N, C-alpha and C positions, 0 to 999 in steps of 0.2 A: 200164430199170433192173430188175434182178432182185429178186425177193422176198428179204428178209433183209438188204438193203443199207440204210444209213441213209436216211431219207426227207428229201429236200430241200424237199418241200412237205407240207402237212397239210390234210386235209379233216375238218372237224368238223360233226357232224350232230346236230340236236336235234329231238326229237319228244315228244309227250305223248299225249293221248287219240287213238285211231285210228292210233297210230304204228307198231304192229307190222306191219300190212299195208303201210304206206308204206315202212317200212325194208326189208321183204323184196323189194318191187318195185324199190327203188333198188339193193339189193345184187345182184339178178339182172342188172341192166344194166351194172354196173361191169366193166371189162375186167380180165383176169387179170394183165396187165402194167402195172397202174396204178402210176405212179411217185410215189406219195404214200402216207403212212400215213393211216388213217381212225380217228377217235375218235367214239363215239356215246354220247349221253345220251338215255335214255327215262325219263320219270317213272314210278317204280314204288314201291309201299309198301316201307318199310324192311325189313319182315319177309318180303317176297316171296321165293320160291324161283325166281329168274329163269333161264330157259332161252333167253334172247334170243340169246346168242352162238351156240348150237347152231342156232337157227332161221335166223339170218343166214348161217351157214356152209353150211347145206343149200340156201339160196336162190340163191347165186351162186358164182362161182369163187374169191372171196377168202376165206381162212380167218379166222374170227373167234374171239376168246376174251374171257372176262370179265377185265378188268384186275385185277391183284393189287397193282400198284404197283412201280415201279422198272424196268419194261420199257423197252427202247429203242424208239423210234418207227421202225418199219421199213416200207419201201415194200411195198405189196401186202398189208398186214395190217390187220385191223380190231380195235380194242379197244373193249369195251363197259363203261360205268360199272356197278359193282355196286350193288344196291339199298342205299339209306341212306348212300352215300358219294359225295363229289365226285370227279370225274375231272379232273385238272389237268395241264397241260403245263408242264414246266420244262426249258428247253433242248431237248434231243432225247429226253427221258424222259417217261414217263407216271407220275403220282403218284396214289395213291388216299388220300383224306384225309377225316376226320370233322370237317370244319370247320362253321362256323355256316350255318344255312339261309339261302338267298337266295330271295326271293319266296316264302317259306314252303315251299320244297322242297329236298331233297337226295337225289340229285344235281341240280345246277342247270345248265341249258343256258348261262345267262349266265356262270357261273363257268368252264366249259370254254372257251367262245368267247373270253372276255377273256384267259385265259391263252394261248390260241393266238395272239391278236393280239400279245401281248408277245413270244412266242417266235419266231413265224414271220412277223409283219408282212405284207408283200404276198404272201408265199408261202402264206398261209392262205386256205382256201375254206370259207365257212360255208354250211350248208344248213338251212333251217327247214322242217320238215314239219308234218303235221297235228297239232293240239293245241289245248288250251283255254288261255285267259288270255294272259299276255304274257311269260312267261319266254322268253328268247332275244332279245327286242327290244334290250335294252341291249348284249348281247354281240355281236349282229350289227352294231350301230352302231360298236362298238369295232373290229371287224375292218375295217369300211368306212373308219374314220378312219386306219387304218394301211395303206390302199391294198390291202387284201385283197379277195377276191370274195365277194359275198353272193348266194346263189340261194334263192328262196322257191317252195315248192309253190303252185300256183294255188289260192287259197281256194275257187273254184267247184268244184274237183274234190276237195277235202279232206273227209274224214269229219267232222272238227271244224275249221272254218275260222278260228276266232278268232285262234289264234297266228300263222298266216301273214298274216292280214289286219292284225293289230296291227303286225307287222314292216314290212309295206308302208306302212302309214299313218304310221309314226314315222320311217321311213328311206327311202332310195332304193336298193333292191337292184339289183344288176347285171341280174338276169334273174328274171322271174316266169313259171314254166313248168308245164305239166301234169306230173304225177308221172312219166309214161312217158318224158318228154324230159330229166329232170334228170340221169340217169346219163351220157348222152352229153355234156351241157354240162359236167359236172364233169370228165370225161376230157379234153375239149378244153382246159379251163382249166388243168388240171394239166400238160398237154403244153406249153402256152404258158409256164407258170411254171417249167418245167425250164430255160428260158433265164435268163440273168442278169437279175435284177430289182432296181431301185434301192430301198434300204431307207431309211426315214425314222424319226426318233425322236419325232415329234410325239405327245404324250400318253402316251408309253411309261411314264414314271415314275409317273403316277397309276394307270395300269392295273396296273403291277407291285405297287403298294401294295395295291390291291384283291385281287390274287391272293394276296398275303401274308396278308391277313385270312382268305381261304378256307382256307389251310393252317395257321392258328393260329400264324403266325410270332411269336416273342416280341417282336421289334422293333416289329411292327405293334401288338401288344397294349399295349405300353408307351408308345405315343404319346398325346398329349393328346386326340386324336380323329382321325377320318378327314379327308381333304381337304374343305374347304367350311366351313360355318358351322352352329352349333347351330340347330335348327329350332324348338325349344320343344315338339316332339311326342315322345311316349314310344314306345319300341320295343315292338311287340305281343308279342315273344317274351320279352324280359327286363326291360322297364320302363325301360331306360336312355334317355338322350337320343339322338334321331336327328339326324345331321348331314345337311344338304342338300348333295348332291354338286354341285360347281360345274363349269362348262365343258362341259355337255351340253345338248342340246335337250330330252332326255327328263328329266323331273323324277324324281330318285331320292334315296333316303335310305340311310344306313348308321349303325349304332350303334357304340359304342366296341369291343365285342367281335366285331363283324363281321356281324351280321344285316343284310341288305340288302333293300330293297323298291323297286319302282316306286311312284309315287304311287297308282296304281290298286290295286295289291296291298296297300299300306299301309292304305288305306281298308277293303278286304275283311278283312284280318287284324285291324284294330281292331274291326270289327264282330263277328268271332268272339270276340275278347276280351270285348267287352261282353256277348255272349250267355253266355259262360262265367261272367262275374261275376253275371249275373242268375240263372243256375241255382244258383250257390253261395248267393246271397242267399235264394232260394226255399227251398232245403234248410235253411238256418240259421233262417229265420223259422218254418218248420213245426216244427222241433225245439224252438225256443223256446216256441211255442204249446203243444205237447204237454207239455213239461216244466213249464210254468206251470200248466196244467190239473191235472197230477198233484200238484203242490205244493198247489194250492188245495183239492183233494179231501182231502189229508192234514190240512191245517189246519182244514177243516170238521169232521173227525172229532174233533179235540181242542178245538173251540170257539173257535178263534182267528179270529173273524169279520173283524176289520179286516185282518189279514194275508191272509186268504183273498180278500177283495175286491180287494186290491192285485194279487195274482197272477192273478185272473180278468181284471182290466183288462189286464195284460201279455198274457195269452192272446188277448184280443179284439183288441188293437192288432196283435199279430203276425199273426193270421189275416187282418185287413184288409189289411195290407201285403203278405202273401203272395198274396192274391187279386189285388191290383194288378199284381204281378210276373207272376203266372200269365197274366193277360190280355195283358200286354205280350209274353210268349213265344208265346202263341197267335196274337196279331196278327202277330208276326214270321214265324211259320210259314205263316200264310195268305198273307203277302206274297211268299213264295218262289216261288209258282207264277205 
């Protein structure tokens, strides 16, 4: 298949920490006549000036570009998610959307992988590279449930092994390979997929709905809630109720407006919310203590002893409470190591 023709297969690649090196090695090994489109998500800060597409283009024979949205998925072409935006597949097009964060990140590997599972089913190939935490685990599982291929970089050779290791532990990938062998395995899988592959609809509707949340589809926003049942837990991002997503081995949650988390990431994000609340409380208590002391001083000058004593008590209570919170924050910082 020549470059520029519609892609009958799709390779989706997810990476995080240590991912640039892994992506360049992978790109260097892909053949110039690859009969599939390639979409890439690398976790980057939203304000980053990404040159990842240029780096990938120089590394191998396939041209890469940062996705703008609306591009056709073409064989032999690599599209890279821009910082701060999800890259989503719809039909044979790539969309770039500012949807809700998933697992606390945007772009999200899970979001891309899940949309690829819906659009390409067994003609999708997922590749999980070096990275931290567990973004990509649910998406890889979605591709596996639709009979697509899942390849994972061997954690032992990964700069940051936790993301590949989480994918292996939560799912049953087709192959776990050293980085240098992944490109050849991908090319062989794409060649096999170029023949007729049976399509199944299992789980497609649920995956489609989750993709609609990622694109802020109005129909998804107007639903009573995501598939599943209310969990009783609050969303760390917006405070809304989290729904427990049913029908998966991996415990996941999504709120009404689309923020989504694995259970592990929900715990981490809730911890961050608790710390933010403690800092807010510390600042408010220090300000209350200082303002109370200032009022007590002014009341002392005018001889209002009873009122002065009341504000001195306010200041003392606030200082004691602020010291308790300060100790909690110091203890949390010590525990990080």
